[in-house]
N, C-alpha and C positions, 0 to 999 in steps of 0.2 A: 495479475492475478487478483482477484476478488471473489470473496464469498456471495452467493446469490442472496439478496436481501429478502427473498420471500420463501427459500427453501433451504432451512439448516442442513448444514453438513455438505453442501454443495459448492464446491471450489471452482471457479472457472480460471484457467490459464491461457494466456495469448501469448505464442512466441513470436518472434521478430518477422515471421513470412506470413502470419496472419492465419495460422492454423489455431483453432481454438479447441480446448481441450475441458472436459467437464471431470473432475475428480470427486467421487462419492467417498468422504472421509471415513464413515462408518464402515463401508466395505473396502476400504483401501484399493480401489480400482478406479483407473481412468479411462476415458473414451474420447476419442476425436470426434467432434461435431464438425458441422460445416466451417469451412474457411470465412474469414471476414474479407467480404469484398471492399476495396478501397478504390473510390472514382477518382477521376482525374482532378487533381490539385488538393487531394487530401492525403493523409498519412496516418499510420496506427499512432494513437495517443495512449500514454502510459495511465489511462483512466477508464473506469468503467461507470456505467449509468446507475444511479444509486436507486431507481425506481425499478429496473429489472435485471440489474447486475450484467448487462451486455457490454462489450467493449465500445468505446466512442472513438471517433476520428478527429483529427484536427486540420484545420485548414494550413496548407504549407505556407502561405504568404503571411497570413496573420497569426498564425498559431492558436487562433480561437478554437475551442473545443466545441463539438456539437452539443445542441440543446440537451440538457440532463445533468451537466455539470460533475463535478467529482463524485466519485463513490463515497457516502458516507453511511455509517451504520449506527442508531440508537444516539445520535446527536453528536458523534465523533466528527472531527473535521481537522483537516491538515491546516497548520498555522505556521507563521512565519518560523524557521528553525532558530532555534536557541541553542549554541554549542557551548553555553558557559559551564553547563554539567561536565561535558566532554573532558578527557584527559588531553594534555598537549599533543599526544600522539596519534589521535583520533584522525582519521583521512576522509570519514563522511559522519553526517548528522542529518537526523530528519525529526521533527517535532509535529505531534497531535494534541488536540486536546478533547478531553471526553466532556459527555454532557453534566458532569458536575462541575466542571471547569478545571479540572486537575490537568495538568501538562505532563506529557511523555516524552522524552528525548531518548532516540536510540542513536548511540556512536559507534562507528565501526573502528574496531580496536584490533590491529593485527588481523587474526581470523575469526573474530568474536564479535559480537553487537553487544554493548554493554547497554543497559536500558537506566533511566533515571527517571524519578517522578516528582512532581511538584504540586502540592495541594493549591486550589484557588485561594489568593491572598496571600501565599507564603513566598518567601525570597529564596529559601535554601531547597537545593535538589536533594533527594535521597536514592540511595542505590537501590535499584529493583531487581537486580540479576544481569546474567548474561546469557547469550546463546548457548545450546548445548550443542548444536551443530557447527561445523567450520563454515564459513562464508568464503564462497570461490574467491581467488586471489584478483580476477579480472572484474569485479563488481565496480560499477560505475555510479549507483544509485541505491538508495534504502527506499523500499516500498513498504508502506504499511499495509498489512492485510486484516481487515476489521470483519469480525464474525457477524453472522446473522444474529440479528436481536429477536428471541422467541417472545 
């Protein structure tokens, strides 16, 4: 899933079978659009193109992602995961860095994602809250959804 980089409030969701849905956040409605065609030697990648918000594919042999790279918005980027803020019972973690240089780490603790923030140049993490909704028990990765920058 990823927000469209050019149309605020449009979220794209790609399921494991290649079906692509567009969800209009303001109208709270989803529409299934064309399925993503996966050519021989490629597979669906958990990435969206930062230029047009469409799903990317990756080579099955090399795992290289198609031209376009990871989806980013407003200078935010995925960086090496830093689990140092996470409680010992955290099962998953992911870290992003925003345009100001601040790092954000999300940790899956039980059925909640707990978020921590560290300002650029600082060493200590600050608790930034927890998810309001439960995370499904079979979750295997944390995916950041970066909103469109107006």
